C-alpha positions as CSV (number, residue, x, y, z in Angstrom):
1,M,0.2,0.0,-0.1
2,T,1.2,3.2,-0.8
3,P,0.5,6.9,1.1
4,T,-2.7,8.9,-0.3
5,S,-2.6,12.4,-1.3
6,S,-5.2,14.6,-3.0
7,R,-4.6,17.8,-4.7
8,R,-7.7,19.9,-5.5
9,R,-8.0,22.2,-8.2
10,T,-11.4,22.6,-8.9
11,A,-14.5,23.9,-7.1
12,P,-16.8,22.3,-4.4
13,R,-18.7,19.2,-5.6
14,R,-21.6,19.9,-3.3
15,L,-22.4,22.5,-1.3
16,L,-25.5,22.0,1.5
17,G,-29.1,23.5,0.3
18,A,-28.6,25.8,3.2
19,V,-25.6,27.0,2.6
20,A,-26.2,27.6,-1.4
21,S,-29.1,29.6,-0.7
22,L,-27.8,31.9,1.9
23,V,-24.3,32.7,0.0
24,T,-26.4,32.8,-3.2
25,V,-29.4,35.4,-2.5
26,A,-28.1,37.0,0.3
27,A,-24.2,37.6,-1.0
28,L,-25.8,38.1,-4.7
29,A,-27.6,41.6,-2.6
30,A,-24.3,42.0,-0.1
31,C,-22.3,42.4,-3.7
32,S,-24.3,44.7,-5.2
33,T,-25.5,48.7,-4.5
34,A,-28.4,49.9,-7.2
35,G,-27.5,51.7,-9.9
36,T,-29.4,54.4,-11.3
37,D,-31.3,52.8,-13.9
38,G,-32.6,50.3,-11.0
39,S,-29.9,47.9,-12.1
40,A,-27.1,46.5,-9.8
41,S,-23.4,47.5,-9.9
42,P,-20.3,46.0,-8.4
43,A,-19.7,47.4,-5.1
44,P,-16.1,48.6,-4.9
45,A,-13.4,46.5,-2.5
46,G,-11.5,47.5,0.6
47,G,-11.7,51.2,1.5
48,G,-14.4,52.1,-0.7
49,D,-18.4,52.6,0.0
50,V,-20.2,48.9,0.3
51,A,-24.2,49.0,0.0
52,T,-26.4,48.4,3.2
53,T,-28.2,45.8,3.6
54,T,-30.9,44.6,5.6
55,L,-30.1,40.7,6.3
56,A,-30.9,40.9,10.2
57,E,-33.3,39.1,11.9
58,P,-36.0,41.1,13.7
59,D,-34.7,42.3,17.2
60,A,-31.2,40.8,16.8
61,F,-29.8,44.1,18.1
62,P,-28.3,45.3,20.3
63,V,-26.6,42.2,20.8
64,S,-23.7,41.6,23.3
65,I,-21.3,38.7,22.5
66,N,-18.8,37.0,25.3
67,H,-15.8,35.5,24.4
68,A,-11.9,35.3,26.0
69,Y,-11.3,38.9,26.6
70,G,-14.8,39.9,27.7
71,S,-17.8,40.8,26.1
72,T,-18.4,43.0,22.7
73,T,-22.0,44.7,22.6
74,I,-22.7,46.0,18.4
75,E,-25.6,48.3,18.4
76,K,-26.5,47.6,14.9
77,E,-26.3,45.6,12.0
78,P,-22.4,45.5,10.4
79,Q,-22.2,46.5,6.9
80,R,-18.3,46.8,6.9
81,V,-16.6,43.8,8.4
82,V,-12.8,42.7,8.7
83,T,-12.0,39.7,9.6
84,I,-8.9,38.2,11.2
85,G,-7.1,34.9,11.3
86,W,-8.5,31.4,10.3
87,S,-12.1,30.8,9.4
88,S,-14.3,34.0,9.8
89,Q,-14.4,35.2,6.4
90,D,-16.2,31.6,5.5
91,A,-19.4,32.2,8.0
92,V,-19.5,35.6,6.8
93,V,-19.9,35.2,3.3
94,A,-22.2,32.5,4.8
95,F,-24.5,35.1,6.4
96,G,-24.6,36.9,3.0
97,K,-21.9,39.5,3.7
98,V,-18.8,40.6,1.4
99,P,-16.2,41.7,4.0
100,V,-14.5,44.6,3.1
101,G,-10.9,43.0,4.7
102,I,-9.8,39.2,4.5
103,E,-7.0,37.4,6.0
104,K,-4.3,36.5,2.8
105,F,-3.7,32.6,1.9
106,S,-1.1,31.8,-0.5
107,G,0.7,28.6,-1.5
108,P,-0.6,25.4,-4.0
109,G,-4.0,25.4,-5.0
110,I,-4.4,29.0,-4.3
111,E,-4.9,31.9,-7.0
112,D,-4.9,35.3,-6.0
113,D,-4.7,34.8,-2.3
114,I,-8.0,34.1,-1.8
115,L,-9.2,30.4,-0.8
116,P,-10.8,29.0,-4.1
117,W,-14.4,28.2,-2.4
118,L,-14.9,31.8,-1.9
119,T,-13.9,33.2,-5.4
120,D,-16.9,33.3,-7.2
121,T,-18.6,35.2,-4.3
122,F,-15.8,37.8,-4.4
123,E,-15.9,38.6,-8.3
124,G,-16.6,42.1,-8.6
125,A,-16.3,43.0,-4.9
126,T,-12.6,41.5,-3.7
127,P,-11.8,42.6,0.3
128,E,-8.3,43.9,0.9
129,L,-6.4,40.9,1.5
130,L,-4.5,41.3,5.4
131,T,-1.8,39.3,6.9
132,S,-2.2,39.1,10.9
133,N,0.5,37.0,11.3
134,P,2.4,38.0,13.5
135,D,1.8,41.4,13.6
136,V,-1.9,42.6,13.1
137,P,-1.9,45.3,10.6
138,F,-4.1,47.7,12.6
139,E,-3.6,50.7,10.7
140,Q,-4.4,49.0,7.6
141,I,-7.5,47.7,9.4
142,A,-8.0,51.2,10.8
143,A,-8.3,52.8,6.7
144,L,-10.9,50.1,6.1
145,R,-13.3,51.7,8.4
146,P,-14.7,48.5,9.6
147,D,-18.7,48.7,11.8
148,V,-16.9,45.2,13.7
149,I,-13.7,43.3,13.4
150,I,-14.4,39.4,13.5
151,A,-11.9,37.4,15.2
152,V,-13.3,33.9,16.4
153,Y,-10.4,31.6,15.4
154,S,-6.7,33.6,15.9
155,G,-4.3,34.0,17.6
156,I,-4.8,37.8,18.6
157,T,-3.4,38.8,22.1
158,D,-5.6,40.7,24.6
159,T,-3.2,43.7,24.0
160,A,-4.1,43.4,20.2
161,Y,-7.8,43.1,20.9
162,E,-7.6,46.3,23.2
163,R,-6.3,48.2,20.1
164,L,-8.4,46.4,17.5
165,S,-11.9,47.4,19.8
166,E,-10.6,51.5,19.6
167,I,-11.2,50.7,15.8
168,A,-14.1,49.0,16.0
169,P,-16.1,46.3,18.1
170,T,-14.4,43.5,17.7
171,V,-15.2,39.7,18.9
172,A,-12.5,37.5,19.5
173,F,-12.2,33.6,20.6
174,P,-14.9,32.0,22.7
175,G,-12.0,30.0,25.0
176,S,-8.2,29.3,23.7
177,A,-6.7,30.9,20.5
178,W,-7.1,28.8,17.3
179,E,-9.5,26.3,18.9
180,T,-13.2,27.8,18.1
181,S,-15.1,25.3,16.8
182,W,-16.7,25.6,13.6
183,Q,-20.1,25.6,15.4
184,D,-18.9,28.2,17.8
185,Q,-17.5,30.4,14.7
186,T,-20.8,30.1,12.9
187,T,-23.3,31.1,16.0
188,M,-20.8,33.8,17.0
189,I,-20.4,35.6,13.8
190,G,-24.3,34.9,13.2
191,A,-25.1,36.9,16.8
192,A,-22.5,39.9,15.4
193,L,-23.9,39.9,12.5
194,G,-27.8,39.8,13.2
195,Q,-28.5,36.1,12.2
196,P,-28.8,33.9,14.7
197,A,-31.6,31.9,13.6
198,R,-29.7,31.8,10.3
199,A,-26.5,30.3,12.4
200,D,-28.4,27.5,13.3
201,E,-29.9,26.6,10.3
202,L,-26.3,26.5,9.0
203,V,-24.8,24.2,12.0
204,E,-27.8,22.0,11.6
205,G,-27.7,21.5,7.7
206,V,-23.6,20.7,7.8
207,G,-23.9,19.2,11.3
208,T,-26.3,16.8,9.2
209,T,-23.6,15.9,6.3
210,V,-21.5,15.4,8.6
211,A,-23.6,13.0,10.6
212,E,-24.3,11.5,7.3
213,T,-21.4,10.7,6.4
214,A,-20.5,9.2,9.5
215,A,-23.1,6.5,8.7
216,A,-22.2,5.7,5.4
217,H,-18.5,4.8,6.6
218,P,-18.6,2.4,9.6
219,E,-15.2,1.0,8.9
220,L,-14.1,4.6,10.0
221,Q,-15.5,4.1,13.3
222,G,-13.0,3.6,16.3
223,K,-10.3,3.8,14.0
224,T,-7.2,5.9,15.7
225,I,-5.6,8.8,13.6
226,T,-2.1,10.9,14.5
227,Y,-2.3,14.1,12.9
228,A,0.6,16.5,12.4
229,M,3.1,18.4,10.4
230,N,6.9,18.5,10.2
231,G,8.3,20.2,13.0
232,E,11.9,21.2,14.0
233,G,13.6,18.5,14.9
234,G,10.4,16.2,15.0
235,V,7.3,16.3,14.5
236,I,3.7,18.9,15.5
237,V,1.1,16.8,16.8
238,F,-2.2,18.5,16.5
239,C,-4.4,17.7,19.9
240,P,-8.1,16.8,20.5
241,S,-8.9,20.2,21.1
242,D,-8.0,21.2,17.4
243,P,-11.3,21.9,15.5
244,R,-9.6,19.7,13.1
245,I,-9.9,16.9,15.3
246,E,-12.9,17.3,16.5
247,L,-14.5,16.9,13.0
248,L,-12.6,14.0,12.4
249,T,-14.3,12.5,15.7
250,Q,-17.5,13.4,14.8
251,V,-16.7,11.1,11.3
252,G,-16.0,8.8,14.1
253,L,-12.3,8.4,14.4
254,E,-10.1,8.6,17.4
255,P,-7.1,10.4,18.1
256,S,-4.2,7.3,18.9
257,P,-3.3,6.9,22.0
258,G,0.4,8.3,21.2
259,T,-1.6,11.7,20.3
260,L,-3.7,11.8,23.8
261,A,-0.4,10.9,25.7
262,V,1.8,14.1,24.1
263,C,-1.0,16.4,24.4
264,G,-1.7,15.0,28.0
265,A,-3.7,18.0,29.9
266,E,-2.3,20.6,27.8
267,D,-5.0,22.9,26.6
268,A,-3.3,23.5,23.6
269,S,-4.5,23.0,19.8
270,S,-1.3,21.3,19.1
271,V,2.3,20.4,20.9
272,S,5.6,20.0,19.3
273,V,7.0,16.3,19.4
274,S,10.8,15.6,19.8
275,S,12.0,12.5,17.2
276,E,12.9,10.3,19.6
277,L,9.0,10.0,21.1
278,I,7.6,9.5,17.3
279,P,7.8,6.1,18.0
280,T,5.0,6.7,20.2
281,L,2.7,8.5,17.7
282,D,1.5,5.1,15.5
283,A,-2.3,4.8,14.6
284,D,-4.3,3.1,11.9
285,A,-3.8,6.1,9.9
286,F,-1.1,9.0,10.0
287,I,-2.4,12.0,8.5
288,L,0.4,14.8,7.4
289,I,0.2,18.0,6.1
290,D,2.5,18.0,2.7
291,V,1.4,21.5,1.0
292,D,4.4,21.2,-1.3
293,E,4.7,17.5,-1.4
294,T,8.1,17.9,0.2
295,V,7.4,17.0,4.1
296,Y,7.1,12.7,3.5
297,D,9.8,12.5,2.1
298,T,12.1,14.7,3.9
299,L,10.3,13.0,7.1
300,L,11.6,9.3,5.4
301,G,15.4,10.5,6.2
302,N,14.5,10.1,9.8
303,P,14.3,6.3,10.4
304,L,12.2,6.5,13.3
305,F,9.3,7.9,11.5
306,A,10.2,5.7,8.6
307,A,10.1,2.6,11.0
308,L,5.9,3.5,12.3
309,P,4.1,0.4,11.0
310,S,1.6,3.1,9.2
311,V,4.5,4.4,7.7
312,A,6.1,1.2,6.3
313,D,2.1,-0.3,5.7
314,G,1.6,2.8,3.6
315,R,-1.4,3.9,6.0
316,V,-0.2,7.5,5.7
317,V,-3.0,9.9,4.2
318,R,-0.8,12.9,2.9
319,V,-2.5,16.5,2.6
320,V,-1.6,17.7,-0.3
321,G,-2.1,21.6,-1.5
322,M,-2.8,24.7,0.8
323,D,-6.1,24.7,-0.2
324,Y,-6.6,21.3,0.8
325,A,-4.8,21.8,3.6
326,M,-6.9,24.8,5.0
327,A,-9.9,22.9,3.7
328,T,-9.1,20.4,6.3
329,S,-7.4,22.2,9.0
330,A,-9.8,24.8,9.7
331,P,-13.5,23.4,9.2
332,T,-16.1,25.7,8.3
333,V,-19.4,25.7,7.2
334,L,-18.0,26.3,3.7
335,S,-14.9,24.1,3.8
336,I,-16.2,21.2,4.7
337,P,-18.9,20.8,2.1
338,Y,-15.9,21.4,0.1
339,A,-13.3,18.7,1.0
340,L,-15.0,16.7,3.4
341,D,-16.1,14.0,0.7
342,E,-12.3,14.1,-0.5
343,F,-11.0,13.5,2.7
344,V,-13.3,10.7,3.9
345,A,-12.4,8.9,0.5
346,Q,-8.5,8.9,1.4
347,L,-9.4,7.7,4.8
348,T,-11.0,5.3,3.5
349,T,-9.0,3.9,1.1
350,T,-6.1,3.8,3.6
351,L,-8.1,2.3,6.1
352,G,-9.9,0.0,3.9
């Protein structure tokens, strides 16, 4: 058996009806302004004016949202939305808003620094691209004149939060950095945009798809996984609290005993594991982020990695391409429909 790898270059195979209807109908309204002849014209991107759209549900504002750094009150429906960190832009789009600023993504499988499941939505209204790691671009964000800043899946510090809050109401993550589940992302952003009922619909719809996927693949139930990437002097292992592991447990898989041991009781989404501990990480399937298709070959040079039974037997699932890595590493109501079928197919091939 040889390791399975996958590289996506096409649009999603499927989108849930609930997601599709919200994105298609509401986003069209958010992307357009009325011309003098009554026709729609593309809204300007970045710092320009955006269309005023009323998508909020009745009595949705004012709303207060609790998070790790306190509580943020939003008085009225935001029109100019900035998202920083991973994932938040997906939920904003699913609620029919085109952000004026989003995180920049680059690498194999990504064109124009925008994740592929968003490119159609952004035609004619491309947000300004930001890079918030390692330093938040405060001046660039301020120039976008946001009504709200969404950072529910990010690593912003309390100091950065305070400074962002001086620019606009800012919603941070609910617990620890980089650990917000796709469900919590959706409900928090839904509340911030005045669409809590739609948030529940999206969570239910995507949750149903995940549950149906699990039911359709009993061969995955109870199988163990180690999910890792290359690290200095060893590997970085993703822990049970990481959203990518949470999603796979919903499909029926379980973190390997080695994963549980190295993660221990640490409240972290990932841990660095030194080379001498690699032999403890064996699993039914070893999932490896291999964006540029060099990581697996590099790790094979480490005899401890090469000797893992899962590696020697070819039970390695290689996540190839930045688009596929982002879709499977940072699950959202849009990226799950984009990648879940393919990811499960890889796992089934490996574990079958």
